[in-house]
N, C-alpha and C positions, 0 to 999 in steps of 0.2 A: 730352200724351197721345200714345199710339202711333198711327201711321197707316200704311196700306199705301202703299209707294212703288214696289215692283216686283212684278209677279205673273208668274211664269215657270212654266207648267205647274201643278204642285201646290205649288210653292214660293212663299211670300209673304215678301218681305223687308220689315222694319219699320224705321221711323225714330223718333227721340225717346226718351224716357227713362222713362216711367211709363204705366200704364193699359192694358197689354196684356191684362189680365183680361177687359175688355169684348170684345176681339177673340176671345179664346179661347172666350167664351161663344157668340159669333156662329158661330164655326167649329163648335162642338159641335152647335148646332141644324142647321147645314147638313149636317154629316156624318150626323146622324141621319136627315134627309130623304133623303140619297143612299144609305142602306142600308149605310154603312161600319161603323156600330156594331152589335155584337151586342145586340139589344134584348131586353127581358124586363122583368118587374115586379120591381123591387128590394123586398126586405123587410128590415126592421130591427127589433130589439127590444133592450132593455137586459138585461144580465146582470151578475152580481156576481163579481168576481175579486179575491180577497183583501180583500174589503171595499170595493173601488173599482168605480165604474160603468164598464163596457165596453159597446160595441155589437156585437151579432152581426148580420152582414149576409149575406143571400143574394142572389147575383148569378148568374142563369142564364148570362150571357155567359162567365163564368169556366169553366164546364163546356164550353160550345160551342166555345171556342177550341181545343180538342184535336182537333176534327174538321177536319183539313186539307183534305180533299176538298170539304167544304162551303164553307170559306173561299175555295177557288180557284173554285168554281162561282159564288159571289156576287161575285167580282172583288175581294175583300179582299186576297188574295194572288195574285201572278202566278207561275204554276208554271214559266214559261219563264226566270225570273230566278234565278240560282244563289244558294244560301245560302252564308254564310261561317261559319267557325269561328275560335276564338281559340287562339293559341299564345303561349308566353312570348316576349317580345321579346329578342333576343340582346344588346342594349346598354342596356336600361333596365328596372328593376323597376317603374317607374311607368307603363309602356306595355305594350301587347300587340300582337302581329302578327296580322293577319287573313288567313286562308287560304281560298280557294274550296273548296267541297265536292268539286270534281272532283279536287283534289290530295290528297285523303284517301281511303283505301280505305273502302268502305261499312262493312265490319266493324270499322273502327277509329274511326268517327265518334263512338261513344258515349264515347270517351275524352276528347273535347274538348267545350267549351261553345259553343253557337251564339252567333254575333255578332248579336244581335237587331236592332241599329240600324246595321249596316254599310252597307246600301244600301236604305234605306226608300223613297226617292223612286222607285226602280225596282221594288222587290218589292211595295210597297203602293201600287199606282197610284191608288187612289181617295182616298188621304189628303191633306188639305191640311196643309202643313207651314209653320210660321212660322220665319223666320230672324231672329235678333237678336243683338246683341253684349252680353255681360255682362262687367263688369269684375272682375278679380281684385284682389289686393293692389296698392296703389300705382297703381290705375286702369288697369292693362294690360288691353285688351279681349280677349275670347275669343268666338268664334262658337259659338252654341248653336242647335240646331233644337228646335222644340216641335211635337208632334203629338198627336192624340187616341189614347187606348188603345182599340182596337176591342173589347177584352174588359174593360170597366170594373169597378172595385171599388166605385164610388160614382157618383151621378148626373152628376158631372163628373170625368173622370180623363184627365190628360195626362202625357206624358213629355217632359222637357227633356234632350237629350243633346248631347254634344260630338261633332261629326262626325269621321270618320277623315281621315287625310291621308297623303301619301307622305313617308316619312322614311328617307333612306339606302337607297333602293331597296325598302323594305318598305311595304306598306299597313298603317298603324299606327293605333291609337286609344289614348286615355288610359285607364289602367286604373281600375277601380272601387275605388280604395283612398284612403287618406289622401294628399292632394296638398299638404300643408303649409297654411300660412295662406290660400293662394288658395281652398281649398275652402270655407272659412267666408265669404269675400267673395263667392264665386260664389252661395252660398246666400242671403246677405243681399241682394245686388243682384238676384237673381232675384225675391225677395219684393217688392222695391221696383218692379221692372219690371212685375210682374203688377199690383201696386197694388190688390188686391182682398182684404180681410180674410177673406172666405169661401172663398178658395182657399189651401190650406195645402200645404206640401211635406214630403217626407221623402227621406232618403238612406240606403241600406243598403250598407255596405262589404262587400267580399268576405268570406265566412264569416258574414255577418250577415243572410242571407236575400236576397242580391241576385239579381235576375232575369237580369242580363247583366253580363259583365265589362267592358263599355264604360261609361265614366263617364256617369252620368245621375242626374237627380232625378225623382221622381214628384210630380205635382201633383194634388190631389184636392179635391173640393167637400165633403168630410166634416168634421164636428167632430172634434177630437182631445181625448178626455177627459183625456189626460195633461196638457194645459195647464190645464184646469179644476181638476184636482187639485193641481197644483203652485202655481196661483194661490191656492187655498184655504189652503195651508200657508205660502205666501210671498206674501201679498197685496201688490199694487203700491202701494196707498195707504199701507201701513205700512212695507214694506221698501224701496220705491222701486226704482231701477235698480241693477244689480250682477250679481254671480255668486253663485249659490245651489247648495249641495250638496244633491242630491235623494236622500234616504234611501228605504228601502222603506216607510216610514210615509207619505211624500208621494206616492210612486207605486210600482207593482209592480217597475219596473225602475230601479235607481239610476243616477245620473250627475250631470251638472252643467247648470244652467240659466243661460244668459246673457240678461239683459233690458237693453236699451240703446236709445238714440235716436241721431240723427245726431251729436250732440256727444260721446257717450261710446262710440261704436262702436270707434274706434281704441284705446280704453283696454281694452275688455273682450274683443274678439275675439282679440287676441294672447295674452291670458291663457287664453282658452278653448282655443286651439290648443296651448298648452303642456300643458294637462291631457290633451288627446287624445294628443299625442306621448308623454308620460310613461306613459300607460296602454298604448299599443302597444309601447313599448320595454321595459316590465316583463316581457312574455312575448310576443315577436314570433310565436311559433309558434301561439298560441291566441287572443290578445286581438284583438278587432275591435270595431266600433261601429255604431250607428245614429244619425242626426241628424234631428230634427224641427224644423220651422220655421213660424212664423206671423207675420203682420203684423197688429197690433191696430188698431182703428179710430182711435185717437189717434196712429198713426204709430210707436208703439214696436214694436220687433221682439223676438221671443224665439226663441232657438235652444237646443234641448235635446239635449245629447250623452249618449247612453245607452251604458253599457258592455255589451259582448257577449263571448261565448266562441265561437270557431269550433267547429262540430260540435254545439253546443247550439242546433239550429235548430228543434226540435220540442217540443211539450208533448203529453202523453198525451191531452188532450181534443181535439186537432186533428191531422189527418194532413198538414197543409200547412205550408209554410215559415213560420217566425216572423220576419217582416221588419219594416220600419219601420212599415207600416200597422198591424200587430198591436201593435207597441210603443206606438203612439199611442193605443191603446184600442179598436181596430176589428178584430174577427175576421171572416173571410170564409169562407163555405162554398159549395160549388158545386152541391149538390143540396137539394131541398126536404126530403128525408128527414133529411139531416144537420141542416138548420135546425131542424126540429121536434124532433129528439131531442137536441140539444145541451143540456148541463146549464145550468140557470138560475143555478146558484151553484157557484163553484169556490173552496173554502175556501183552497186553496194550490196554486199551480202546481207540477206534478211534471214535471221535465224528462225527456224520452225521448231517449237518445243514438243511436237508430237512425238510419240514413241511408236515402236513397231516397224521401223524401217528394216532394210536388209544389210547384211554385212558382206 
């Protein structure tokens, strides 16, 4: 089990290798008492999308997060700590450079994306952040931070991100893109570190509805209808472990499902990363992806690679980004009016190629 070994301000370093989920739940309760979380009554109802069950979620905090003045007054954001923005790294396509807002003219800041996790410990002073090491391929450890999302999409919602570092004189971060086979091992080892089947993860690559260009995973306490549907069409008791091509019959969004255990992980994850690599290389300008992950109660893990197209971030039924959470089978709206008026049945998703939606 994980245990707290060092507590330094809002940073809690962890030791051991599994069971962080119980600590995350403790942190959530504490953050709620401290007023760090934007509270409100979650509402959820089932809807039908192309014959599949989805959940429509209403989260008041998703709307309130746009009120920066309120966030500062409540102490969620520290107005005296500068924001950072991301720029292309001069030496690497898999990294990004982080630039303080003061170095970018105010009228030019809209041209850049905010680096949401660049300085969380300073900018979000009320947040308790867990630090742990997650292994990549061949067991190479990588530091990750995990903190509660103050504008949650579900009753539990955390973000696990790779903190920035100084590289050749630049403050840099790992980009939210395909990072080779390490990405799948980070996802798998994150699931095992959490050790809680009720806490699932998703990853949205650039162009796939990502909220930040810094590498991060989202962790939620929601059920993912995508896994229920793929299990129905490819049941474990009959199909067993392996790789399963997911057609639009099995789920609205096609891709590849990897189902594996400790003994078969090193067999199926390399094959899955080959699928991802081939998809991205087929059309580098437009092809991107989402990744869903869950740990089953029996210890089996499932990673679902979903094919996406850059620019196809929205559907006509929703004005918000279509990211990993939506791909999992969970739509989120930010007002009660949207929740009440959202259609109960969508016969077929119609993509809207407009830009300028909300994340």
